[in-house]
N, CA and C atoms as a LAMMPS dump frame, in Angstrom:
ITEM: TIMESTEP
0
ITEM: NUMBER OF ATOMS
615
ITEM: BOX BOUNDS ff ff ff
-5.0000000000000000e+02 5.0000000000000000e+02
-5.0000000000000000e+02 5.0000000000000000e+02
-5.0000000000000000e+02 5.0000000000000000e+02
ITEM: ATOMS id mol type element x y z
1 1 1 N 6.802 -12.349 -12.648
2 1 2 C 6.372 -11.081 -13.25
3 1 3 C 7.593 -10.178 -13.434
4 2 1 N 7.834 -9.799 -14.666
5 2 2 C 9.049 -9.045 -15.015
6 2 3 C 9.175 -7.728 -14.249
7 3 1 N 8.06 -7.011 -14.111
8 3 2 C 8.117 -5.729 -13.41
9 3 3 C 8.566 -5.91 -11.964
10 4 1 N 8.027 -6.927 -11.276
11 4 2 C 8.341 -7.132 -9.857
12 4 3 C 9.833 -7.381 -9.669
13 5 1 N 10.424 -8.162 -10.568
14 5 2 C 11.867 -8.44 -10.494
15 5 3 C 12.653 -7.129 -10.65
16 6 1 N 12.319 -6.371 -11.657
17 6 2 C 12.997 -5.086 -11.908
18 6 3 C 12.795 -4.123 -10.729
19 7 1 N 11.581 -4.114 -10.193
20 7 2 C 11.214 -3.219 -9.093
21 7 3 C 11.991 -3.584 -7.818
22 8 1 N 12.071 -4.878 -7.53
23 8 2 C 12.79 -5.349 -6.335
24 8 3 C 14.261 -4.936 -6.395
25 9 1 N 14.902 -5.123 -7.559
26 9 2 C 16.313 -4.757 -7.733
27 9 3 C 16.478 -3.241 -7.602
28 10 1 N 15.539 -2.493 -8.194
29 10 2 C 15.565 -1.022 -8.107
30 10 3 C 15.469 -0.565 -6.642
31 11 1 N 14.554 -1.165 -5.872
32 11 2 C 14.373 -0.801 -4.46
33 11 3 C 15.659 -1.026 -3.668
34 12 1 N 16.306 -2.156 -3.935
35 12 2 C 17.514 -2.515 -3.197
36 12 3 C 18.689 -1.602 -3.578
37 13 1 N 18.875 -1.409 -4.878
38 13 2 C 20.035 -0.633 -5.348
39 13 3 C 19.944 0.848 -4.983
40 14 1 N 18.739 1.338 -4.703
41 14 2 C 18.573 2.744 -4.352
42 14 3 C 18.275 2.954 -2.864
43 15 1 N 18.568 1.904 -2.065
44 15 2 C 18.392 1.989 -0.602
45 15 3 C 16.963 2.319 -0.177
46 16 1 N 15.992 1.953 -1.008
47 16 2 C 14.59 2.176 -0.653
48 16 3 C 14.14 1.043 0.273
49 17 1 N 14.746 -0.129 0.064
50 17 2 C 14.591 -1.212 1.035
51 17 3 C 15.959 -1.433 1.674
52 18 1 N 15.956 -1.494 3.006
53 18 2 C 17.211 -1.693 3.752
54 18 3 C 17.016 -2.873 4.692
55 19 1 N 18.063 -3.636 4.866
56 19 2 C 18.023 -4.773 5.795
57 19 3 C 18.92 -4.474 6.992
58 20 1 N 18.482 -4.855 8.176
59 20 2 C 19.218 -4.567 9.406
60 20 3 C 18.274 -4.669 10.584
61 21 1 N 18.418 -3.766 11.544
62 21 2 C 17.514 -3.743 12.698
63 21 3 C 16.853 -2.381 12.787
64 22 1 N 15.537 -2.371 12.664
65 22 2 C 14.798 -1.105 12.625
66 22 3 C 13.633 -1.138 13.606
67 23 1 N 13.252 0.051 14.074
68 23 2 C 12.047 0.189 14.877
69 23 3 C 11.03 0.934 14.025
70 24 1 N 9.867 0.339 13.822
71 24 2 C 8.828 0.941 12.99
72 24 3 C 8.044 1.977 13.783
73 25 1 N 7.218 2.756 13.084
74 25 2 C 6.429 3.802 13.76
75 25 3 C 5.501 3.22 14.823
76 26 1 N 5.119 1.954 14.644
77 26 2 C 4.251 1.287 15.627
78 26 3 C 5.022 0.883 16.886
79 27 1 N 6.369 0.999 16.822
80 27 2 C 7.202 0.576 17.941
81 27 3 C 7.718 -0.845 17.789
82 28 1 N 7.191 -1.559 16.756
83 28 2 C 7.627 -2.935 16.515
84 28 3 C 9.035 -2.965 15.927
85 29 1 N 9.755 -4.04 16.228
86 29 2 C 11.094 -4.236 15.653
87 29 3 C 10.947 -4.943 14.299
88 30 1 N 11.84 -4.604 13.38
89 30 2 C 11.79 -5.232 12.061
90 30 3 C 13.204 -5.424 11.521
91 31 1 N 13.39 -6.51 10.754
92 31 2 C 14.71 -6.773 10.168
93 31 3 C 14.865 -6.105 8.796
94 32 1 N 13.888 -5.3 8.411
95 32 2 C 14.008 -4.529 7.161
96 32 3 C 13.162 -3.265 7.259
97 33 1 N 13.455 -2.332 6.371
98 33 2 C 12.704 -1.076 6.328
99 33 3 C 12.506 -0.676 4.87
100 34 1 N 11.287 -0.286 4.518
101 34 2 C 10.987 0.155 3.148
102 34 3 C 10.454 1.579 3.217
103 35 1 N 11.035 2.467 2.409
104 35 2 C 10.549 3.848 2.344
105 35 3 C 10.143 4.18 0.904
106 36 1 N 8.895 3.867 0.572
107 36 2 C 8.418 4.093 -0.797
108 36 3 C 8.275 5.57 -1.14
109 37 1 N 8.416 6.453 -0.124
110 37 2 C 8.334 7.892 -0.403
111 37 3 C 9.513 8.358 -1.252
112 38 1 N 10.529 7.51 -1.369
113 38 2 C 11.683 7.843 -2.213
114 38 3 C 11.411 7.58 -3.699
115 39 1 N 10.438 6.714 -4
116 39 2 C 10.214 6.307 -5.392
117 39 3 C 9.886 7.484 -6.326
118 40 1 N 9.053 8.473 -5.924
119 40 2 C 8.78 9.587 -6.833
120 40 3 C 10.019 10.402 -7.222
121 41 1 N 11.129 10.222 -6.51
122 41 2 C 12.379 10.886 -6.889
123 41 3 C 13.009 10.23 -8.125
124 42 1 N 12.446 9.097 -8.539
125 42 2 C 12.901 8.387 -9.741
126 42 3 C 11.705 8.302 -10.694
127 43 1 N 11.465 9.377 -11.492
128 43 2 C 10.202 9.468 -12.243
129 43 3 C 9.876 8.296 -13.166
130 44 1 N 10.898 7.708 -13.8
131 44 2 C 10.604 6.59 -14.716
132 44 3 C 10.108 5.374 -13.948
133 45 1 N 10.777 5.086 -12.825
134 45 2 C 10.353 3.946 -12.01
135 45 3 C 9.013 4.234 -11.335
136 46 1 N 8.823 5.47 -10.925
137 46 2 C 7.551 5.859 -10.295
138 46 3 C 6.403 5.635 -11.272
139 47 1 N 6.588 6.079 -12.521
140 47 2 C 5.537 5.933 -13.533
141 47 3 C 5.276 4.447 -13.824
142 48 1 N 6.352 3.67 -13.893
143 48 2 C 6.211 2.23 -14.142
144 48 3 C 5.407 1.569 -13.015
145 49 1 N 5.704 1.976 -11.778
146 49 2 C 5.001 1.438 -10.603
147 49 3 C 3.51 1.766 -10.697
148 50 1 N 3.199 3.017 -11.039
149 50 2 C 1.801 3.45 -11.147
150 50 3 C 1.086 2.714 -12.287
151 51 1 N 1.77 2.575 -13.433
152 51 2 C 1.155 1.884 -14.587
153 51 3 C 0.877 0.413 -14.255
154 52 1 N 1.774 -0.211 -13.495
155 52 2 C 1.552 -1.61 -13.104
156 52 3 C 0.451 -1.739 -12.068
157 53 1 N 0.318 -0.733 -11.215
158 53 2 C -0.784 -0.707 -10.253
159 53 3 C -2.107 -0.543 -10.999
160 54 1 N -2.104 0.325 -12.002
161 54 2 C -3.294 0.534 -12.84
162 54 3 C -3.711 -0.781 -13.52
163 55 1 N -2.712 -1.508 -14.051
164 55 2 C -2.962 -2.786 -14.732
165 55 3 C -3.576 -3.797 -13.75
166 56 1 N -3.034 -3.835 -12.534
167 56 2 C -3.548 -4.734 -11.493
168 56 3 C -5.017 -4.426 -11.189
169 57 1 N -5.335 -3.139 -11.067
170 57 2 C -6.707 -2.717 -10.753
171 57 3 C -7.661 -3.074 -11.891
172 58 1 N -7.226 -2.85 -13.129
173 58 2 C -8.063 -3.175 -14.292
174 58 3 C -8.354 -4.68 -14.32
175 59 1 N -7.302 -5.486 -14.07
176 59 2 C -7.45 -6.948 -14.141
177 59 3 C -8.221 -7.541 -12.961
178 60 1 N -7.945 -7.047 -11.747
179 60 2 C -8.526 -7.683 -10.551
180 60 3 C -9.851 -7.061 -10.102
181 61 1 N -10.051 -5.777 -10.395
182 61 2 C -11.242 -5.097 -9.877
183 61 3 C -12.118 -4.551 -11.005
184 62 1 N -11.474 -3.895 -11.955
185 62 2 C -12.223 -3.277 -13.065
186 62 3 C -12.519 -1.819 -12.752
187 63 1 N -12.159 -0.931 -13.662
188 63 2 C -12.322 0.506 -13.415
189 63 3 C -13.783 0.927 -13.278
190 64 1 N -14.687 0.127 -13.852
191 64 2 C -16.113 0.478 -13.776
192 64 3 C -16.746 0.068 -12.447
193 65 1 N -16.003 -0.667 -11.629
194 65 2 C -16.574 -1.207 -10.397
195 65 3 C -16.377 -0.325 -9.164
196 66 1 N -15.861 0.892 -9.375
197 66 2 C -15.787 1.856 -8.27
198 66 3 C -15.883 3.265 -8.848
199 67 1 N -16.362 4.185 -8.012
200 67 2 C -16.579 5.561 -8.455
201 67 3 C -15.376 6.463 -8.226
202 68 1 N -14.656 6.19 -7.14
203 68 2 C -13.576 7.095 -6.757
204 68 3 C -12.449 6.35 -6.065
205 69 1 N -11.242 6.863 -6.233
206 69 2 C -10.098 6.371 -5.47
207 69 3 C -10.082 7.1 -4.133
208 70 1 N -9.626 6.423 -3.105
209 70 2 C -9.47 7.093 -1.804
210 70 3 C -8.111 6.684 -1.251
211 71 1 N -7.401 7.643 -0.659
212 71 2 C -6.104 7.282 -0.097
213 71 3 C -5.898 7.911 1.272
214 72 1 N -4.816 7.478 1.913
215 72 2 C -4.48 7.954 3.253
216 72 3 C -3.16 8.723 3.157
217 73 1 N -3.127 9.974 3.603
218 73 2 C -1.854 10.714 3.577
219 73 3 C -0.843 10.041 4.514
220 74 1 N 0.495 10.127 4.236
221 74 2 C 0.998 10.807 3.046
222 74 3 C 1.395 9.813 1.957
223 75 1 N 1.888 8.66 2.384
224 75 2 C 2.381 7.671 1.422
225 75 3 C 1.372 7.306 0.346
226 76 1 N 0.146 7.04 0.766
227 76 2 C -0.887 6.625 -0.184
228 76 3 C -1.352 7.74 -1.087
229 77 1 N -1.278 8.967 -0.605
230 77 2 C -1.823 10.102 -1.352
231 77 3 C -1.02 10.403 -2.615
232 78 1 N 0.301 10.266 -2.533
233 78 2 C 1.155 10.514 -3.704
234 78 3 C 0.847 9.471 -4.778
235 79 1 N 0.703 8.218 -4.356
236 79 2 C 0.385 7.133 -5.29
237 79 3 C -1.026 7.316 -5.842
238 80 1 N -1.967 7.636 -4.945
239 80 2 C -3.362 7.857 -5.355
240 80 3 C -3.502 8.993 -6.35
241 81 1 N -2.756 10.079 -6.152
242 81 2 C -2.818 11.242 -7.055
243 81 3 C -2.353 10.867 -8.451
244 82 1 N -1.209 10.162 -8.515
245 82 2 C -0.668 9.749 -9.814
246 82 3 C -1.619 8.773 -10.507
247 83 1 N -2.202 7.879 -9.715
248 83 2 C -3.126 6.879 -10.258
249 83 3 C -4.412 7.529 -10.761
250 84 1 N -4.877 8.55 -10.036
251 84 2 C -6.098 9.264 -10.45
252 84 3 C -5.904 9.916 -11.818
253 85 1 N -4.709 10.441 -12.071
254 85 2 C -4.412 11.066 -13.37
255 85 3 C -4.408 10.002 -14.465
256 86 1 N -3.766 8.865 -14.203
257 86 2 C -3.68 7.793 -15.213
258 86 3 C -5.037 7.158 -15.519
259 87 1 N -5.857 6.973 -14.477
260 87 2 C -7.141 6.276 -14.674
261 87 3 C -8.296 7.238 -14.938
262 88 1 N -8.023 8.535 -14.811
263 88 2 C -9.046 9.595 -14.927
264 88 3 C -10.214 9.281 -13.973
265 89 1 N -9.851 9.019 -12.729
266 89 2 C -10.832 8.737 -11.68
267 89 3 C -10.77 9.829 -10.616
268 90 1 N -11.903 10.17 -10
269 90 2 C -11.867 11.136 -8.899
270 90 3 C -11.019 10.598 -7.745
271 91 1 N -10.508 11.521 -6.93
272 91 2 C -9.696 11.133 -5.781
273 91 3 C -10.177 11.869 -4.533
274 92 1 N -10.343 11.115 -3.473
275 92 2 C -10.626 11.723 -2.163
276 92 3 C -9.586 11.185 -1.191
277 93 1 N -9.418 11.834 -0.059
278 93 2 C -8.513 11.257 0.927
279 93 3 C -9.031 11.442 2.341
280 94 1 N -8.595 10.507 3.191
281 94 2 C -9.053 10.455 4.575
282 94 3 C -7.922 10.905 5.489
283 95 1 N -8.2 11.898 6.299
284 95 2 C -7.189 12.35 7.266
285 95 3 C -7.146 11.394 8.456
286 96 1 N -5.973 11.338 9.107
287 96 2 C -5.854 10.528 10.326
288 96 3 C -6.78 11.051 11.411
289 97 1 N -6.875 12.378 11.485
290 97 2 C -7.832 12.982 12.406
291 97 3 C -8.383 14.238 11.731
292 98 1 N -9.633 14.613 12.04
293 98 2 C -10.238 15.78 11.39
294 98 3 C -9.41 17.046 11.607
295 99 1 N -9.474 17.955 10.635
296 99 2 C -8.802 19.253 10.774
297 99 3 C -9.383 19.973 11.986
298 100 1 N -8.539 20.691 12.708
299 100 2 C -9.064 21.435 13.867
300 100 3 C -9.371 22.89 13.497
301 101 1 N -9.399 23.184 12.195
302 101 2 C -9.739 24.537 11.737
303 101 3 C -10.537 24.433 10.432
304 102 1 N -11.057 25.533 9.969
305 102 2 C -11.805 25.529 8.703
306 102 3 C -13.04 24.655 8.79
307 103 1 N -13.135 23.691 7.858
308 103 2 C -14.345 22.86 7.77
309 103 3 C -14.355 21.693 8.76
310 104 1 N -13.229 21.452 9.445
311 104 2 C -13.047 20.329 10.39
312 104 3 C -13.462 18.974 9.788
313 105 1 N -13.21 18.805 8.501
314 105 2 C -13.568 17.546 7.832
315 105 3 C -12.471 16.504 8.012
316 106 1 N -12.881 15.226 8.023
317 106 2 C -11.87 14.171 8.034
318 106 3 C -11.708 13.567 6.633
319 107 1 N -12.687 13.796 5.749
320 107 2 C -12.58 13.323 4.363
321 107 3 C -12.52 14.54 3.441
322 108 1 N -11.481 14.584 2.61
323 108 2 C -11.312 15.706 1.683
324 108 3 C -11.691 15.262 0.273
325 109 1 N -12.44 16.091 -0.421
326 109 2 C -12.865 15.771 -1.783
327 109 3 C -14.37 15.623 -1.843
328 110 1 N -14.885 15.465 -3.051
329 110 2 C -16.34 15.413 -3.26
330 110 3 C -16.849 13.998 -3.001
331 111 1 N -17.778 13.877 -2.062
332 111 2 C -18.339 12.556 -1.756
333 111 3 C -19.865 12.602 -1.79
334 112 1 N -20.446 11.41 -2.024
335 112 2 C -21.905 11.268 -1.906
336 112 3 C -22.161 9.936 -1.206
337 113 1 N -23.279 9.836 -0.528
338 113 2 C -23.51 8.692 0.366
339 113 3 C -23.581 7.335 -0.336
340 114 1 N -23.808 7.313 -1.653
341 114 2 C -23.919 6.009 -2.319
342 114 3 C -22.66 5.659 -3.123
343 115 1 N -21.569 6.361 -2.874
344 115 2 C -20.34 6.139 -3.639
345 115 3 C -19.647 4.831 -3.279
346 116 1 N -19.12 4.168 -4.309
347 116 2 C -18.275 2.979 -4.107
348 116 3 C -16.831 3.442 -4.315
349 117 1 N -15.999 3.274 -3.287
350 117 2 C -14.618 3.76 -3.392
351 117 3 C -13.622 2.608 -3.288
352 118 1 N -12.409 2.858 -3.769
353 118 2 C -11.35 1.873 -3.658
354 118 3 C -10.133 2.494 -2.994
355 119 1 N -9.657 1.87 -1.93
356 119 2 C -8.554 2.408 -1.131
357 119 3 C -7.198 2.126 -1.764
358 120 1 N -6.334 3.149 -1.764
359 120 2 C -4.956 3.017 -2.243
360 120 3 C -4.015 3.378 -1.1
361 121 1 N -3.024 2.522 -0.86
362 121 2 C -1.999 2.86 0.133
363 121 3 C -0.658 2.357 -0.384
364 122 1 N 0.429 2.802 0.247
365 122 2 C 1.744 2.383 -0.244
366 122 3 C 2.127 1.001 0.28
367 123 1 N 2.034 0.84 1.606
368 123 2 C 2.473 -0.423 2.222
369 123 3 C 1.417 -0.916 3.204
370 124 1 N 1.134 -2.214 3.152
371 124 2 C 0.208 -2.813 4.124
372 124 3 C 1.028 -3.532 5.185
373 125 1 N 0.778 -3.188 6.448
374 125 2 C 1.467 -3.872 7.546
375 125 3 C 0.411 -4.647 8.33
376 126 1 N -0.165 -4.029 9.35
377 126 2 C -1.203 -4.72 10.123
378 126 3 C -2.597 -4.366 9.611
379 127 1 N -2.683 -3.322 8.785
380 127 2 C -3.972 -2.915 8.233
381 127 3 C -4.729 -1.918 9.092
382 128 1 N -4.148 -1.497 10.231
383 128 2 C -4.903 -0.622 11.135
384 128 3 C -5.158 0.769 10.562
385 129 1 N -4.186 1.349 9.832
386 129 2 C -4.411 2.699 9.272
387 129 3 C -5.491 2.654 8.19
388 130 1 N -5.489 1.58 7.388
389 130 2 C -6.523 1.416 6.354
390 130 3 C -7.885 1.221 7.029
391 131 1 N -7.888 0.416 8.091
392 131 2 C -9.127 0.136 8.821
393 131 3 C -9.72 1.409 9.42
394 132 1 N -8.868 2.24 9.947
395 132 2 C -9.29 3.517 10.513
396 132 3 C -9.938 4.389 9.431
397 133 1 N -9.309 4.428 8.253
398 133 2 C -9.853 5.178 7.123
399 133 3 C -11.193 4.621 6.674
400 134 1 N -11.298 3.291 6.635
401 134 2 C -12.533 2.624 6.204
402 134 3 C -13.698 2.978 7.136
403 135 1 N -13.414 3.005 8.443
404 135 2 C -14.456 3.356 9.428
405 135 3 C -15.005 4.749 9.145
406 136 1 N -14.11 5.685 8.836
407 136 2 C -14.533 7.058 8.561
408 136 3 C -15.348 7.142 7.266
409 137 1 N -14.936 6.359 6.264
410 137 2 C -15.66 6.343 4.99
411 137 3 C -17.063 5.779 5.183
412 138 1 N -17.146 4.662 5.918
413 138 2 C -18.447 4.022 6.152
414 138 3 C -19.371 4.921 6.978
415 139 1 N -18.772 5.689 7.89
416 139 2 C -19.567 6.617 8.711
417 139 3 C -20.244 7.68 7.852
418 140 1 N -19.629 7.963 6.684
419 140 2 C -20.208 8.943 5.745
420 140 3 C -21.105 8.28 4.705
421 141 1 N -21.314 6.963 4.858
422 141 2 C -22.207 6.235 3.954
423 141 3 C -21.567 5.736 2.668
424 142 1 N -20.221 5.763 2.608
425 142 2 C -19.537 5.289 1.409
426 142 3 C -19.319 3.777 1.484
427 143 1 N -19.309 3.12 0.322
428 143 2 C -19.086 1.665 0.279
429 143 3 C -17.666 1.391 -0.184
430 144 1 N -17.071 0.363 0.386
431 144 2 C -15.715 -0.028 -0.027
432 144 3 C -15.575 -1.535 0.088
433 145 1 N -15.035 -2.168 -0.962
434 145 2 C -14.828 -3.618 -0.888
435 145 3 C -13.436 -4.036 -1.361
436 146 1 N -12.622 -3.064 -1.832
437 146 2 C -11.272 -3.388 -2.298
438 146 3 C -10.259 -2.363 -1.824
439 147 1 N -9.054 -2.852 -1.536
440 147 2 C -7.927 -1.971 -1.209
441 147 3 C -6.717 -2.47 -1.989
442 148 1 N -5.884 -1.531 -2.452
443 148 2 C -4.685 -1.887 -3.222
444 148 3 C -3.455 -1.27 -2.604
445 149 1 N -2.392 -2.054 -2.518
446 149 2 C -1.124 -1.532 -2.002
447 149 3 C 0.004 -1.924 -2.957
448 150 1 N 1.113 -1.194 -2.838
449 150 2 C 2.291 -1.547 -3.636
450 150 3 C 2.955 -2.778 -3.016
451 151 1 N 3.238 -2.7 -1.709
452 151 2 C 3.928 -3.81 -1.028
453 151 3 C 3.153 -4.239 0.213
454 152 1 N 2.95 -5.545 0.319
455 152 2 C 2.328 -6.131 1.502
456 152 3 C 3.452 -6.694 2.384
457 153 1 N 3.522 -6.213 3.618
458 153 2 C 4.555 -6.7 4.547
459 153 3 C 4.187 -8.07 5.15
460 154 1 N 2.968 -8.544 4.835
461 154 2 C 2.488 -9.85 5.304
462 154 3 C 2.466 -9.938 6.828
463 155 1 N 1.878 -8.91 7.439
464 155 2 C 1.81 -8.886 8.907
465 155 3 C 0.37 -8.81 9.401
466 156 1 N -0.531 -9.419 8.641
467 156 2 C -1.907 -9.534 9.118
468 156 3 C -2.925 -8.616 8.469
469 157 1 N -2.481 -7.726 7.564
470 157 2 C -3.425 -6.79 6.939
471 157 3 C -4.521 -7.523 6.158
472 158 1 N -4.134 -8.575 5.415
473 158 2 C -5.121 -9.341 4.624
474 158 3 C -6.261 -9.825 5.516
475 159 1 N -5.863 -10.415 6.647
476 159 2 C -6.831 -11.028 7.563
477 159 3 C -7.775 -9.99 8.17
478 160 1 N -7.193 -8.883 8.662
479 160 2 C -8.009 -7.864 9.332
480 160 3 C -8.953 -7.176 8.331
481 161 1 N -8.487 -6.97 7.1
482 161 2 C -9.344 -6.33 6.099
483 161 3 C -10.434 -7.289 5.619
484 162 1 N -10.061 -8.554 5.477
485 162 2 C -11.04 -9.577 5.102
486 162 3 C -12.184 -9.655 6.091
487 163 1 N -11.851 -9.452 7.37
488 163 2 C -12.859 -9.554 8.431
489 163 3 C -13.924 -8.461 8.329
490 164 1 N -13.603 -7.361 7.605
491 164 2 C -14.613 -6.309 7.404
492 164 3 C -15.069 -6.246 5.941
493 165 1 N -14.845 -7.355 5.224
494 165 2 C -15.35 -7.472 3.855
495 165 3 C -14.531 -6.766 2.796
496 166 1 N -13.233 -6.518 3.082
497 166 2 C -12.358 -5.847 2.114
498 166 3 C -11.346 -6.847 1.565
499 167 1 N -11.197 -6.879 0.238
500 167 2 C -10.165 -7.707 -0.389
501 167 3 C -8.931 -6.848 -0.616
502 168 1 N -7.775 -7.346 -0.155
503 168 2 C -6.52 -6.617 -0.33
504 168 3 C -5.789 -7.141 -1.564
505 169 1 N -5.446 -6.234 -2.467
506 169 2 C -4.676 -6.572 -3.671
507 169 3 C -3.293 -5.948 -3.53
508 170 1 N -2.278 -6.601 -4.078
509 170 2 C -0.916 -6.096 -3.925
510 170 3 C -0.135 -6.239 -5.226
511 171 1 N 0.831 -5.334 -5.433
512 171 2 C 1.742 -5.497 -6.567
513 171 3 C 2.774 -6.571 -6.237
514 172 1 N 3.236 -6.547 -4.994
515 172 2 C 4.207 -7.546 -4.547
516 172 3 C 4.199 -7.597 -3.015
517 173 1 N 5.012 -8.502 -2.459
518 173 2 C 5.123 -8.563 -0.996
519 173 3 C 6.58 -8.772 -0.605
520 174 1 N 6.854 -8.656 0.68
521 174 2 C 8.23 -8.689 1.172
522 174 3 C 8.908 -10.03 0.89
523 175 1 N 8.174 -11.131 0.913
524 175 2 C 8.781 -12.438 0.626
525 175 3 C 9.211 -12.529 -0.828
526 176 1 N 8.342 -12.076 -1.722
527 176 2 C 8.664 -12.11 -3.154
528 176 3 C 9.899 -11.243 -3.436
529 177 1 N 9.94 -10.056 -2.823
530 177 2 C 11.075 -9.14 -3.023
531 177 3 C 12.383 -9.771 -2.544
532 178 1 N 12.369 -10.314 -1.315
533 178 2 C 13.624 -10.869 -0.772
534 178 3 C 14.046 -12.135 -1.515
535 179 1 N 13.09 -12.917 -1.991
536 179 2 C 13.45 -14.112 -2.76
537 179 3 C 14.107 -13.727 -4.086
538 180 1 N 13.603 -12.671 -4.713
539 180 2 C 14.219 -12.17 -5.96
540 180 3 C 15.64 -11.684 -5.669
541 181 1 N 15.798 -10.913 -4.608
542 181 2 C 17.125 -10.363 -4.268
543 181 3 C 18.121 -11.477 -3.936
544 182 1 N 17.621 -12.547 -3.321
545 182 2 C 18.474 -13.697 -3.016
546 182 3 C 18.891 -14.409 -4.306
547 183 1 N 17.912 -14.628 -5.198
548 183 2 C 18.201 -15.281 -6.487
549 183 3 C 19.206 -14.472 -7.315
550 184 1 N 19.118 -13.145 -7.179
551 184 2 C 20.021 -12.257 -7.936
552 184 3 C 21.363 -12.062 -7.212
553 185 1 N 21.544 -12.8 -6.095
554 185 2 C 22.775 -12.738 -5.289
555 185 3 C 23.062 -11.337 -4.732
556 186 1 N 22.001 -10.595 -4.435
557 186 2 C 22.158 -9.257 -3.858
558 186 3 C 22.094 -9.313 -2.325
559 187 1 N 21.481 -10.364 -1.813
560 187 2 C 21.469 -10.587 -0.355
561 187 3 C 21.812 -12.051 -0.094
562 188 1 N 22.271 -12.312 1.124
563 188 2 C 22.636 -13.682 1.496
564 188 3 C 21.448 -14.452 2.048
565 189 1 N 21.667 -15.742 2.233
566 189 2 C 20.606 -16.627 2.747
567 189 3 C 20.205 -16.24 4.167
568 190 1 N 21.164 -15.685 4.937
569 190 2 C 20.866 -15.278 6.317
570 190 3 C 19.753 -14.223 6.352
571 191 1 N 19.811 -13.262 5.435
572 191 2 C 18.777 -12.204 5.379
573 191 3 C 17.441 -12.808 4.946
574 192 1 N 17.465 -13.648 3.928
575 192 2 C 16.241 -14.294 3.438
576 192 3 C 15.571 -15.066 4.581
577 193 1 N 16.358 -15.833 5.335
578 193 2 C 15.808 -16.628 6.445
579 193 3 C 15.231 -15.734 7.546
580 194 1 N 15.901 -14.609 7.808
581 194 2 C 15.434 -13.646 8.81
582 194 3 C 14.064 -13.098 8.429
583 195 1 N 13.912 -12.761 7.155
584 195 2 C 12.637 -12.2 6.659
585 195 3 C 11.542 -13.257 6.746
586 196 1 N 11.86 -14.48 6.309
587 196 2 C 10.873 -15.582 6.38
588 196 3 C 10.409 -15.794 7.819
589 197 1 N 11.372 -15.735 8.752
590 197 2 C 11.063 -15.929 10.167
591 197 3 C 10.155 -14.807 10.67
592 198 1 N 10.493 -13.563 10.308
593 198 2 C 9.686 -12.41 10.739
594 198 3 C 8.252 -12.513 10.216
595 199 1 N 8.123 -12.904 8.941
596 199 2 C 6.792 -13.036 8.332
597 199 3 C 5.991 -14.122 9.033
598 200 1 N 6.623 -15.296 9.261
599 200 2 C 5.859 -16.39 9.878
600 200 3 C 5.473 -16.048 11.328
601 201 1 N 6.33 -15.321 12.032
602 201 2 C 5.995 -14.904 13.408
603 201 3 C 4.819 -13.926 13.402
604 202 1 N 4.847 -12.986 12.458
605 202 2 C 3.77 -11.985 12.394
606 202 3 C 2.448 -12.575 11.929
607 203 1 N 2.536 -13.585 11.047
608 203 2 C 1.288 -14.204 10.582
609 203 3 C 0.683 -15.106 11.651
610 204 1 N 1.551 -15.64 12.518
611 204 2 C 1.071 -16.521 13.584
612 204 3 C 0.453 -15.717 14.728
613 205 1 N 0.978 -14.495 14.937
614 205 2 C 0.512 -13.706 16.099
615 205 3 C -0.864 -13.111 15.874
């Protein structure tokens, strides 16, 4: 896919993906780090990313098959907002925890109990943040059967979401990105092997 190749090179050349030794917010160690929050600083690439996400949703899910987009702040919300404008779809979002002031709501936006929603997030790792959001949506009587991410880290999100009846769709994943970067001679075989090892360890655990 032409976009994925261009996107992978763009991520690498702008330090949005970095290889080395990192500690993730979960406390896990990782041989790479991706910060998609940098992408909106490059409006042309940001728009291309959103348009390709829109194309994926049209092809794999269909715009008529859900009523509203739902995202998780903050990474997913920026992507969800841009996507809502392109698809002319309503947008709601799920807070990590309810507000402790005002309406004390955990879901922001207009909802109704029979709504079918589709989750948008930036990166899928273990799927726990998406799962947490899904629980809150279901508690309000909303239905969800699809989630879309830009990059899948291949660390079990597919499996955990599948177990609750959610299909995970992705624009690309960490293996595809690193294989492209290796083919383009932007990274060495040592990095590619490290990533493959990390993915297989996480999928086995």
